C-alpha positions in Angstrom: 44.3 -61.4 -125.3 47.0 -63.4 -125.2 47.1 -66.0 -122.1 49.6 -66.2 -120.5 50.5 -68.1 -117.3 53.1 -67.2 -114.2 56.5 -69.2 -113.2 58.0 -65.2 -111.8 56.2 -62.6 -110.8 55.7 -60.1 -114.0 57.5 -57.1 -113.0 59.0 -58.0 -110.1 57.5 -55.9 -106.6 58.8 -58.8 -104.7 59.6 -62.3 -105.4 59.4 -63.6 -101.4 60.7 -62.1 -98.2 63.7 -64.8 -99.0 64.8 -62.6 -101.8 64.2 -58.6 -100.8 66.8 -56.9 -99.8 66.2 -56.2 -96.4 65.7 -52.3 -95.7 67.9 -49.7 -93.0 64.8 -50.3 -90.2 67.3 -53.0 -88.9 64.1 -55.4 -88.1 63.4 -58.8 -89.2 61.2 -60.3 -91.6 60.5 -62.5 -88.6 59.6 -59.1 -86.2 55.8 -59.5 -84.1 55.3 -56.4 -84.9 51.5 -55.4 -82.7 52.1 -51.8 -82.2 49.3 -48.9 -81.9 51.0 -46.1 -81.3 51.2 -44.0 -84.1 53.5 -45.7 -87.6 56.8 -43.1 -87.7 58.0 -44.3 -92.1 59.8 -41.0 -94.1 57.1 -39.3 -96.2 57.5 -38.3 -99.3 57.3 -34.5 -100.0 53.7 -33.6 -100.9 51.8 -31.0 -102.7 49.1 -29.4 -102.2 46.3 -29.5 -105.6 44.9 -25.5 -104.4 42.1 -24.8 -102.0 39.6 -25.1 -104.1 40.2 -28.6 -105.0 40.2 -29.6 -102.3 38.0 -30.0 -98.9 39.2 -29.8 -95.5 37.8 -30.8 -92.0 38.1 -32.2 -88.3 37.9 -35.9 -88.3 35.6 -36.7 -85.8 36.0 -40.0 -85.2 37.6 -43.6 -86.6 35.2 -46.3 -88.4 37.6 -49.1 -89.6 41.5 -49.1 -90.5 40.6 -47.5 -93.9 37.1 -45.4 -93.0 36.5 -42.0 -90.7 33.6 -39.8 -90.1 35.5 -35.8 -91.1 33.0 -33.0 -89.8 32.8 -30.7 -93.5 31.1 -27.7 -94.0 28.8 -28.6 -90.7 27.3 -31.9 -91.3 29.8 -35.3 -90.5 30.3 -37.7 -93.2 31.7 -40.8 -94.5 35.6 -41.1 -96.3 37.0 -44.7 -97.2 40.6 -43.9 -98.1 41.5 -44.2 -101.5 43.8 -46.5 -102.3 44.3 -49.6 -99.6 41.4 -52.0 -97.7 42.9 -52.2 -94.2 41.7 -55.5 -92.4 38.2 -55.9 -91.7 37.4 -54.5 -88.0 36.6 -58.6 -86.8 39.9 -59.6 -88.8 44.3 -60.8 -87.9 45.2 -57.2 -87.0 41.4 -55.2 -87.3 41.6 -53.5 -84.9 45.3 -52.6 -84.3 44.6 -50.7 -88.0 41.3 -48.8 -86.8 44.1 -48.4 -84.0 47.0 -47.3 -86.0 44.8 -44.8 -87.8 43.2 -43.4 -85.1 46.2 -41.9 -83.6 47.2 -40.7 -87.2 44.3 -38.2 -87.5 42.3 -38.2 -84.4 40.9 -34.6 -83.5 43.2 -32.7 -86.5 42.2 -30.9 -88.7 42.4 -32.9 -92.2 42.5 -31.8 -95.8 40.4 -34.4 -98.3 41.2 -34.9 -101.9 39.2 -36.3 -104.3 40.5 -38.6 -107.1 39.0 -40.9 -110.1 36.0 -42.1 -108.3 34.0 -39.4 -105.9 32.4 -41.9 -103.9 32.4 -45.5 -103.8 29.4 -48.6 -103.4 28.5 -47.5 -99.8 28.0 -43.3 -100.7 30.9 -42.7 -98.4 33.5 -40.3 -99.8 37.2 -41.8 -102.4 39.7 -38.8 -100.6 43.4 -38.9 -99.8 43.5 -37.8 -95.9 46.3 -35.3 -96.1 47.8 -34.1 -92.5 48.9 -30.4 -93.7 48.7 -28.8 -90.1 53.2 -29.9 -89.2 55.6 -28.6 -91.6 54.7 -30.6 -94.3 52.0 -32.1 -95.7 51.4 -36.3 -94.8 49.0 -38.4 -97.0 47.4 -40.5 -94.7 47.1 -43.6 -97.2 50.6 -43.6 -97.5 51.8 -43.5 -93.8 48.9 -46.7 -92.5 50.8 -48.9 -95.8 53.8 -47.8 -94.8 52.9 -49.8 -91.0 51.6 -52.5 -92.1 48.4 -51.4 -91.8 46.7 -51.6 -94.5 47.0 -53.5 -98.4 48.3 -50.9 -101.6 45.2 -51.2 -103.8 46.7 -51.2 -108.0 43.4 -50.3 -109.0 45.1 -47.8 -111.6 45.2 -44.9 -109.7 47.7 -41.6 -109.1 50.0 -43.7 -105.8 49.5 -46.9 -106.9 53.3 -48.0 -107.7 54.9 -45.5 -104.1 52.1 -47.6 -101.7 52.9 -50.9 -103.2 56.8 -49.6 -103.0 55.7 -49.1 -99.6 54.2 -51.6 -99.3 57.0 -54.1 -100.1 60.1 -52.6 -97.0 56.7 -53.1 -95.0 56.5 -56.6 -96.0 59.8 -57.1 -95.5 60.1 -55.9 -92.7 57.3 -57.8 -90.9 55.9 -54.2 -89.8 52.1 -54.6 -88.8 49.6 -56.5 -90.5 52.9 -58.8 -92.3 54.1 -59.4 -88.4 55.4 -63.6 -88.2 52.3 -63.8 -85.2 50.1 -60.6 -85.8 47.4 -63.2 -84.0 48.2 -66.3 -82.0 45.1 -69.2 -80.8 42.4 -68.2 -78.8 43.4 -69.3 -75.7 46.7 -68.0 -75.5 48.7 -71.1 -76.6 51.9 -71.0 -78.5 51.9 -70.7 -82.1 53.5 -73.1 -84.4 56.5 -73.0 -86.6 55.4 -71.4 -89.4 55.4 -73.8 -92.4 56.5 -72.4 -95.6 54.2 -72.0 -97.8 54.0 -70.3 -101.5 52.8 -69.2 -104.5 54.9 -71.2 -107.0 53.0 -70.6 -109.9 49.2 -68.7 -111.1 47.4 -68.5 -114.8 45.7 -64.6 -114.2 44.3 -63.8 -117.6 43.1 -67.2 -119.1 42.7 -67.0 -123.1 39.7 -65.1 -124.9 37.3 -62.5 -121.9 38.2 -64.0 -118.8 34.6 -64.8 -117.9 34.6 -67.5 -120.2 37.4 -69.0 -119.0 37.4 -70.0 -115.1 38.3 -72.9 -115.8 42.2 -72.1 -117.3 42.7 -69.1 -113.9 44.2 -70.3 -111.4 46.8 -70.3 -108.7 49.0 -73.2 -106.8 50.9 -73.1 -103.6 53.4 -75.1 -102.7 54.6 -76.3 -99.7 57.8 -75.9 -99.3 58.0 -76.9 -95.7 59.5 -79.5 -93.9 56.4 -81.6 -93.0 52.8 -82.1 -94.5 50.6 -79.0 -93.6 47.0 -78.8 -92.9 45.4 -77.0 -94.8 41.9 -76.9 -93.1 41.2 -72.9 -92.9 43.7 -71.6 -94.9 42.2 -68.3 -96.9 43.8 -66.7 -100.6 42.6 -63.4 -100.9 43.8 -61.2 -103.4 44.4 -57.2 -102.8 41.6 -56.7 -102.0 40.1 -58.6 -100.3 36.9 -59.0 -101.8 38.1 -62.2 -103.5 38.0 -65.2 -100.7 38.7 -69.0 -100.9 38.8 -71.1 -97.6 40.5 -74.1 -98.2 38.0 -76.9 -97.0 38.2 -79.5 -94.6 40.2 -82.5 -94.9 42.5 -81.4 -97.1 46.6 -81.2 -96.5 49.4 -81.0 -98.3 52.6 -83.3 -98.3 56.2 -81.5 -98.6 57.2 -80.6 -102.1 53.7 -80.9 -103.0 51.5 -78.5 -104.3 47.3 -77.6 -104.9 45.9 -75.3 -107.7 42.9 -72.8 -106.5 41.0 -73.2 -110.0 38.6 -70.2 -110.3 35.6 -71.2 -112.0 33.8 -74.8 -110.8 33.7 -78.2 -110.6 35.6 -81.3 -108.6 37.4 -80.9 -106.7 40.4 -84.2 -106.3 43.8 -84.7 -105.9 45.8 -81.6 -106.4 42.9 -78.9 -106.7 40.0 -77.2 -105.6 37.9 -74.9 -106.9 36.9 -71.7 -105.6 34.1 -71.6 -107.9 33.4 -67.9 -108.5 31.4 -66.2 -111.7 33.3 -64.0 -112.3 37.5 -63.5 -112.5 39.5 -63.5 -108.9 42.9 -61.5 -110.0 43.1 -58.7 -112.6 44.4 -58.2 -115.4 46.8 -55.2 -114.0 48.5 -56.4 -111.7 46.7 -58.0 -108.3 48.8 -60.1 -105.0 48.1 -62.8 -103.8 48.4 -63.5 -99.5 47.5 -66.6 -98.4 46.3 -66.8 -94.6 46.6 -69.8 -91.7 43.3 -70.2 -89.4 44.3 -68.0 -87.5 44.8 -65.0 -90.2 48.6 -64.5 -89.5 49.6 -63.7 -93.6 52.3 -66.6 -94.5 52.9 -65.6 -97.8 52.3 -62.5 -100.3 52.9 -62.0 -103.9 52.5 -59.0 -106.1 52.3 -59.4 -109.7 52.4 -55.7 -112.0 51.7 -55.9 -115.1 52.5 -52.5 -116.8 49.7 -50.8 -119.1 50.8 -51.2 -123.4 53.5 -54.2 -122.5 51.3 -57.2 -123.3 52.7 -59.3 -121.3 53.7 -57.7 -118.5 
């Protein structure tokens, strides 16, 4: 495949928060949102499929921020919400994401709509979860993204673009997990000033087969702060969170300095750290680079998309 080095976002969804027009929500990016009340967002009109193409039941329990248990045909089944990924229960904003989902659907009748895949690797049903009992149907998956309780996945599902657009607005408004200091220090102290770390460049599609050229897949982080940032314990992850790299101790980034995180294996040196992943990290079809401080607060979100057949976006 054609090697591509991106110094700017391909098919720009969002460059950095300072370049994103603020929506008319009245909430600035620096707002920290930790509410567990039901998210209130504008919902596009949803048309339900024919009844024979859906399943319906009542929500029995909430497992975490993106999965729940629904009573179907006399049994309780586990359902994983399609097209989104909420923080894990023990991660920053994990319990709040679960509470957001609970506030939306606990005890309510929901309609389940399947996508291309029926179940995940854990045997859970993969579904769009729709509230249809009060007027216009509402896709719960999209509501959680709009509330900042989940990341939208660019994995080819039919609502991928719409969900990512809702995530853009949530990020620009500092909702949910995108707030400045969502997770404070455990000792209750004051959070330090937020470092200005940005994604400078990303090489997500090296020449040839990705698995054979992991040394040429990398992401570069730039320190735009006025002070040196100790990078110990910082996390770089993709939108699915299945790929996650924790920066080792002894790593610091001077003002204006860059740190290249290379997918393949190698010897760490000045300005470079090796993920040592066995597989490619960054999807060739579009992905999100998320940079989190040691407490789990999101400091940078960098989205790239690649249009099908565009050969380079």
